[in-house]
N, CA, C and O of each residue as an XYZ file, in Angstrom:
472
protein
N     -31.950    -27.755    101.380
C     -32.434    -27.963    100.221
C     -32.054    -28.904     99.260
O     -32.892    -29.711     98.857
N     -30.961    -28.912     98.856
C     -30.179    -29.541     98.036
C     -30.037    -30.921     98.760
O     -30.250    -31.927     98.082
N     -29.711    -31.052    100.019
C     -29.644    -32.449    100.539
C     -30.755    -33.020    100.437
O     -30.667    -34.247    100.401
N     -31.984    -32.514    100.364
C     -33.028    -33.158    100.577
C     -33.430    -33.768     99.255
O     -34.020    -34.847     99.209
N     -33.024    -32.895     97.902
C     -33.278    -33.654     96.794
C     -32.310    -35.111     96.484
O     -32.507    -35.881     95.544
N     -31.439    -35.220     97.333
C     -30.626    -36.674     97.416
C     -31.311    -37.649     98.155
O     -31.460    -38.792     97.720
N     -31.789    -37.234     99.374
C     -32.930    -38.063    100.161
C     -34.055    -38.885     99.304
O     -34.413    -40.062     99.282
N     -34.463    -37.625     98.568
C     -35.667    -38.409     98.143
C     -35.211    -38.900     97.263
O     -35.330    -40.125     97.225
N     -34.561    -38.302     96.268
C     -33.992    -39.619     94.896
C     -33.714    -40.970     95.612
O     -34.362    -42.017     95.607
N     -32.704    -40.671     96.150
C     -32.085    -42.065     96.623
C     -33.234    -42.731     97.175
O     -33.062    -43.949     97.152
N     -34.341    -42.390     97.663
C     -35.140    -43.627     98.395
C     -36.742    -43.759     97.535
O     -37.772    -44.245     98.003
N     -36.580    -43.268     96.404
C     -37.412    -43.167     94.985
C     -37.171    -44.179     94.267
O     -38.008    -44.962     93.819
N     -35.452    -44.227     94.054
C     -34.653    -45.285     93.263
C     -34.863    -46.386     94.326
O     -35.603    -47.347     94.118
N     -34.338    -46.244     95.206
C     -34.603    -47.860     96.289
C     -36.014    -48.312     95.992
O     -36.118    -49.417     95.459
N     -37.283    -47.531     96.292
C     -38.417    -48.254     96.323
C     -38.766    -48.789     95.134
O     -39.458    -49.807     95.127
N     -38.312    -48.144     93.845
C     -38.177    -48.507     92.592
C     -37.913    -49.978     92.261
O     -38.633    -50.935     91.977
N     -36.454    -49.761     92.423
C     -35.555    -51.053     91.963
C     -35.745    -52.333     92.840
O     -35.916    -53.442     92.336
N     -35.701    -52.096     94.251
C     -35.897    -53.044     94.962
C     -37.116    -54.127     95.012
O     -36.743    -55.249     95.354
N     -38.331    -54.007     94.767
C     -39.469    -54.918     94.208
C     -39.164    -55.362     92.931
O     -39.272    -56.541     92.596
N     -38.628    -54.088     91.894
C     -37.993    -54.878     90.265
C     -37.030    -55.931     90.660
O     -37.133    -57.004     90.066
N     -36.498    -55.859     91.181
C     -35.527    -57.276     91.368
C     -35.962    -58.542     91.887
O     -35.075    -59.305     92.269
N     -37.099    -58.891     91.971
C     -37.963    -60.083     92.037
C     -38.330    -60.647     90.669
O     -38.285    -61.862     90.479
N     -38.714    -59.741     89.651
C     -39.028    -59.848     88.525
C     -37.935    -59.731     87.424
O     -37.883    -60.699     86.665
N     -37.156    -58.840     87.225
C     -35.810    -58.493     86.482
C     -34.669    -58.309     87.200
O     -34.694    -57.285     87.883
N     -33.926    -58.797     87.254
C     -32.567    -58.795     87.927
C     -31.829    -57.504     87.400
O     -31.567    -56.548     88.130
N     -31.519    -57.573     86.047
C     -30.987    -57.442     85.212
C     -31.442    -55.281     85.265
O     -30.691    -54.320     85.433
N     -32.598    -55.343     85.085
C     -33.470    -53.967     85.016
C     -33.089    -53.519     86.720
O     -32.723    -52.381     87.012
N     -33.221    -54.414     87.540
C     -33.131    -53.675     88.753
C     -31.108    -52.910     88.933
O     -30.554    -51.825     89.109
N     -30.797    -54.143     88.766
C     -29.233    -53.734     88.825
C     -28.772    -52.018     88.137
O     -28.196    -51.071     88.672
N     -29.378    -52.222     86.653
C     -29.428    -51.281     85.975
C     -29.673    -50.005     86.651
O     -28.775    -49.189     86.859
N     -30.953    -49.830     87.008
C     -31.406    -49.062     88.128
C     -30.491    -48.405     89.423
O     -30.130    -47.228     89.461
N     -30.185    -49.489     90.533
C     -29.259    -49.489     91.377
C     -27.379    -48.872     91.289
O     -26.659    -48.241     92.063
N     -27.196    -49.472     89.927
C     -25.564    -49.119     89.784
C     -25.687    -47.593     88.750
O     -24.930    -46.636     88.913
N     -26.685    -47.633     87.805
C     -27.005    -46.730     87.396
C     -27.371    -45.150     87.699
O     -26.980    -44.137     87.120
N     -28.169    -45.294     88.702
C     -28.805    -43.946     89.727
C     -27.892    -43.790     91.094
O     -27.344    -42.809     91.597
N     -27.980    -45.490     91.564
C     -27.703    -44.909     92.953
C     -26.388    -44.890     93.000
O     -25.914    -44.221     93.918
N     -25.724    -45.372     92.356
C     -24.220    -45.164     92.305
C     -23.576    -43.861     92.541
O     -22.965    -43.383     93.497
N     -23.991    -43.320     91.049
C     -23.580    -41.824     91.222
C     -24.105    -40.743     92.259
O     -23.393    -39.795     92.592
N     -25.522    -40.953     92.804
C     -25.999    -40.112     93.310
C     -25.220    -40.458     94.849
O     -25.129    -39.566     95.692
N     -24.913    -41.246     94.992
C     -24.204    -41.350     96.980
C     -22.951    -41.240     96.643
O     -22.194    -41.137     97.608
N     -22.283    -41.221     95.225
C     -20.682    -40.432     95.168
C     -21.074    -38.563     95.211
O     -20.471    -37.778     95.942
N     -21.854    -38.290     94.546
C     -22.118    -37.250     94.426
C     -22.716    -36.637     96.004
O     -22.325    -35.518     96.336
N     -23.446    -37.229     96.726
C     -24.025    -37.075     97.849
C     -22.553    -36.645     99.156
O     -22.337    -35.727     99.947
N     -21.829    -37.961     98.732
C     -20.375    -38.010     99.403
C     -19.390    -36.665     98.921
O     -18.668    -36.174     99.789
N     -19.379    -36.305     98.067
C     -18.594    -35.128     97.939
C     -19.245    -33.850     97.850
O     -18.666    -32.830     97.474
N     -21.063    -33.937     98.373
C     -21.505    -32.555     99.235
C     -21.058    -32.462    100.360
O     -20.602    -31.404    100.793
N     -21.124    -33.848    101.217
C     -20.398    -33.104    102.537
C     -19.286    -33.031    102.539
O     -18.880    -32.287    103.431
N     -18.542    -33.460    101.948
C     -16.862    -32.728    101.851
C     -16.892    -31.762    101.226
O     -15.783    -31.239    101.341
N     -17.915    -30.807    100.208
C     -17.390    -29.700     99.707
C     -18.133    -28.796    101.083
O     -17.684    -27.672    101.309
N     -19.135    -29.279    101.860
C     -19.526    -28.140    102.902
C     -18.640    -28.531    104.432
O     -18.532    -27.696    105.331
N     -18.124    -29.763    104.510
C     -16.784    -29.735    105.508
C     -15.794    -28.568    104.967
O     -15.675    -27.532    105.621
N     -15.196    -28.736    103.941
C     -14.372    -27.973    103.617
C     -14.476    -26.428    103.284
O     -13.512    -25.683    103.462
N     -15.651    -25.998    102.809
C     -16.300    -24.689    103.283
C     -16.065    -23.900    104.797
O     -15.501    -22.886    105.210
N     -16.793    -24.929    105.291
C     -16.478    -24.530    106.925
C     -15.501    -24.238    107.196
O     -15.269    -23.115    107.642
N     -14.160    -25.572    106.940
C     -12.561    -25.474    107.621
C     -11.618    -24.805    106.976
O     -10.602    -24.397    107.538
N     -11.911    -24.610    105.562
C     -10.880    -23.927    104.932
C     -11.165    -22.779    104.088
O     -10.290    -21.973    103.774
N     -12.683    -22.672    103.624
C     -12.383    -21.726    103.010
C     -13.014    -22.164    101.073
O     -13.055    -23.300    100.601
N     -13.336    -21.111    100.487
C     -13.755    -21.093     99.332
C     -12.862    -21.710     98.097
O     -13.193    -22.371     97.112
N     -11.459    -21.168     98.608
C     -10.260    -21.096     97.869
C     -10.461    -22.824     97.670
O     -11.156    -23.299     96.772
N      -9.765    -23.591     98.615
C     -10.058    -25.041     98.892
C     -11.160    -25.640     98.583
O     -10.999    -26.842     98.374
N     -12.006    -25.337     98.496
C     -13.441    -25.791     98.202
C     -13.739    -26.167     96.478
O     -14.088    -27.223     95.950
N     -13.365    -24.505     95.765
C     -12.783    -24.569     94.628
C     -11.705    -25.804     94.093
O     -11.899    -26.546     93.130
N     -10.892    -25.800     94.718
C      -9.468    -26.531     94.050
C     -10.261    -28.230     94.343
O      -9.877    -29.169     93.645
N     -11.037    -28.386     95.104
C     -11.285    -29.889     95.312
C     -12.482    -29.948     94.260
O     -12.741    -31.065     93.814
N     -13.081    -29.093     93.909
C     -14.458    -29.178     92.850
C     -13.952    -29.723     91.536
O     -14.207    -30.665     90.787
N     -12.930    -28.468     91.613
C     -12.037    -29.605     90.283
C     -11.538    -30.649     89.936
O     -11.518    -31.125     88.801
N     -10.858    -31.304     91.437
C     -10.515    -32.011     91.108
C     -11.028    -33.217     91.133
O     -10.586    -34.237     90.605
N     -12.539    -32.983     92.137
C     -13.264    -34.083     92.274
C     -14.433    -34.528     90.852
O     -15.317    -35.379     90.760
N     -13.962    -33.609     90.009
C     -14.591    -33.751     88.283
C     -13.888    -34.483     87.741
O     -14.193    -34.953     86.646
N     -12.408    -34.866     88.556
C     -11.314    -35.524     87.624
C     -11.907    -37.417     88.189
O     -11.900    -38.478     87.566
N     -12.253    -37.137     89.306
C     -12.385    -38.434     90.441
C     -13.587    -39.000     90.327
O     -13.801    -40.132     90.761
N     -14.527    -38.248     89.711
C     -15.865    -38.585     89.470
C     -15.900    -39.016     88.026
O     -16.838    -39.760     87.739
N     -14.925    -38.641     86.899
C     -15.017    -39.114     85.884
C     -14.315    -40.746     85.740
O     -14.784    -41.568     84.953
N     -13.337    -40.987     86.478
C     -12.835    -42.015     86.534
C     -13.792    -43.279     87.262
O     -13.871    -44.464     86.938
N     -14.554    -42.439     88.495
C     -15.662    -43.388     88.973
C     -16.553    -43.816     87.772
O     -16.751    -45.019     87.598
N     -17.112    -42.876     86.918
C     -18.191    -43.163     85.992
C     -17.731    -44.160     85.165
O     -18.530    -45.003     84.757
N     -16.191    -44.213     84.750
C     -15.782    -45.007     83.900
C     -15.564    -46.639     84.740
O     -15.640    -47.663     84.062
N     -15.344    -46.696     85.975
C     -15.134    -48.016     86.635
C     -16.076    -48.574     86.780
O     -15.926    -49.794     86.722
N     -17.470    -48.091     87.028
C     -19.069    -47.988     87.295
C     -19.916    -48.801     85.884
O     -20.837    -49.593     85.685
N     -18.962    -48.043     85.169
C     -19.110    -48.778     83.421
C     -18.601    -49.656     83.302
O     -19.401    -50.415     82.755
N     -17.736    -50.131     83.449
C     -17.068    -50.850     83.092
C     -17.723    -51.838     84.136
O     -18.151    -52.758     83.438
N     -17.940    -52.039     85.107
C     -18.299    -53.006     86.005
C     -19.766    -53.538     85.823
O     -20.222    -54.621     86.191
N     -20.412    -52.475     85.142
C     -21.714    -52.975     84.595
C     -21.849    -53.421     83.502
O     -22.623    -54.367     83.361
N     -21.034    -52.805     82.202
C     -21.128    -53.531     81.223
C     -20.264    -54.923     81.113
O     -20.599    -55.829     80.351
N     -19.313    -54.972     81.817
C     -18.320    -56.600     81.306
C     -18.188    -57.104     82.415
O     -17.591    -58.169     82.261
N     -18.494    -56.869     83.815
C     -18.466    -57.915     84.843
C     -20.208    -57.999     85.043
O     -20.623    -59.152     84.927
N     -21.033    -57.195     85.261
C     -22.502    -57.949     85.462
C     -23.228    -58.370     84.142
O     -24.109    -59.227     84.203
N     -22.813    -57.670     82.697
C     -23.315    -57.665     81.504
C     -24.719    -56.950     81.293
O     -25.610    -57.263     80.503
N     -24.684    -56.047     82.086
C     -25.963    -54.991     81.702
C     -25.914    -54.899     80.268
O     -24.929    -55.302     79.650
N     -27.177    -54.262     79.554
C     -27.203    -53.777     78.406
C     -26.776    -52.433     78.373
O     -27.333    -51.521     78.985
N     -25.755    -52.317     77.633
C     -24.654    -51.013     77.728
C     -25.874    -49.581     76.981
O     -25.995    -48.462     77.479
N     -26.609    -50.090     75.730
C     -27.529    -49.290     75.594
C     -28.514    -48.339     76.533
O     -28.798    -47.143     76.482
N     -28.839    -49.246     77.271
C     -29.982    -48.759     78.692
C     -28.791    -48.356     79.832
O     -29.218    -47.467     80.568
N     -27.639    -48.706     80.115
C     -27.241    -48.536     81.226
C     -26.460    -47.509     80.871
O     -26.613    -46.674     81.762
N     -25.628    -47.051     79.986
C     -24.347    -46.244     79.722
C     -25.482    -44.648     79.877
O     -25.201    -43.698     80.609
N     -26.640    -44.730     79.057
C     -26.773    -43.538     78.922
C     -27.635    -43.062     80.496
O     -27.655    -41.905     80.917
N     -28.174    -44.026     81.057
C     -28.753    -44.065     82.597
C     -27.643    -43.416     83.272
O     -27.784    -42.245     83.624
N     -26.603    -44.007     83.486
C     -25.556    -43.657     84.303
C     -24.991    -42.248     84.242
O     -24.594    -41.573     85.192
N     -25.030    -41.884     82.789
C     -24.329    -40.555     82.448
C     -25.073    -39.277     82.700
O     -24.586    -38.234     83.136
N     -26.688    -39.568     82.268
C     -27.611    -38.458     82.668
C     -28.025    -38.506     84.097
O     -28.848    -37.665     84.459
N     -27.626    -39.267     84.860
C     -27.639    -39.340     86.313
C     -26.666    -38.559     87.068
O     -26.795    -37.820     88.044
N     -25.491    -38.969     86.252
C     -23.972    -38.402     86.693
C     -24.172    -36.918     86.551
O     -23.870    -36.063     87.384
N     -24.733    -36.737     85.355
C     -24.740    -35.159     84.725
C     -25.415    -34.391     85.539
O     -24.981    -33.318     85.958
N     -26.452    -34.842     85.810
C     -27.673    -34.250     86.913
C     -27.037    -33.760     87.998
O     -26.803    -32.577     88.244
N     -26.679    -35.025     88.846
C     -26.155    -34.710     89.958
C     -24.681    -33.717     90.051
O     -24.516    -32.768     90.816
N     -23.731    -34.231     89.073
C     -23.316    -32.678     88.812
C     -23.392    -31.285     88.910
O     -22.751    -30.517     89.628
N     -24.109    -31.108     88.234
C     -24.810    -29.869     87.827
C     -25.420    -29.527     89.440
O     -25.262    -28.495     90.092
N     -26.042    -30.571     89.752
C     -26.731    -30.169     91.286
C     -25.588    -29.479     92.535
O     -25.654    -28.541     93.329
N     -24.606    -30.472     92.204
C     -23.406    -30.143     93.104
C     -22.880    -28.687     92.433
O     -22.810    -27.872     93.353
N     -22.540    -28.160     91.327
C     -22.422    -27.178     91.198
C     -23.013    -25.877     91.643
O     -22.376    -24.916     92.075
N     -24.212    -25.957     91.496
C     -25.194    -25.332     92.382
C     -24.989    -24.852     93.755
O     -25.065    -23.706     94.197
N     -24.687    -26.066     94.394
C     -24.630    -26.312     96.170
C     -23.207    -25.463     96.188
O     -23.171    -24.417     96.835
N     -21.994    -25.939     95.444
C     -20.806    -25.277     95.793
C     -21.123    -23.777     95.390
O     -20.809    -22.856     96.145
N     -21.514    -23.643     94.642
C     -21.817    -21.984     94.223
C     -22.453    -21.242     95.620
O     -21.827    -20.453     96.327
N     -23.630    -21.621     95.805
C     -24.105    -21.009     97.091
C     -23.559    -21.561     98.266
O     -24.031    -21.009     99.260
N     -22.704    -22.484     98.535
C     -21.539    -22.006     99.765
C     -20.737    -21.183     99.235
O     -20.434    -20.408    100.141
N     -20.044    -20.797     98.007
C     -19.088    -19.929     97.990
C     -19.193    -18.363     98.306
O     -18.394    -17.508     98.688
N     -20.907    -18.392     97.882
C     -21.567    -16.763     98.154
C     -21.363    -16.541     99.207
O     -21.711    -15.464     99.690
């Protein structure tokens, strides 16, 4: 069930942002970078968590979950820098979009990990 959420969200974001690219590149970049990047990072973490749970057990999975919070925070800071400084996106729109998407998928990862550990 959790992996389907990632697939549907990714498709929805892509279908919204791709046509928008022809009209407003900044808005499209905000959607791609602010929503698709944290979702992709979270999906990769879900795959790693699934593999770790099957191969190493719940204790290693819990340790990875704590460590990946720090990694995702560094990733969030890097994406913020790229979006605001390099691409020049409006930080008043980009940063809340990025943080909200990151938070939602981080909570979803927590529920997924909890369901695996139980």
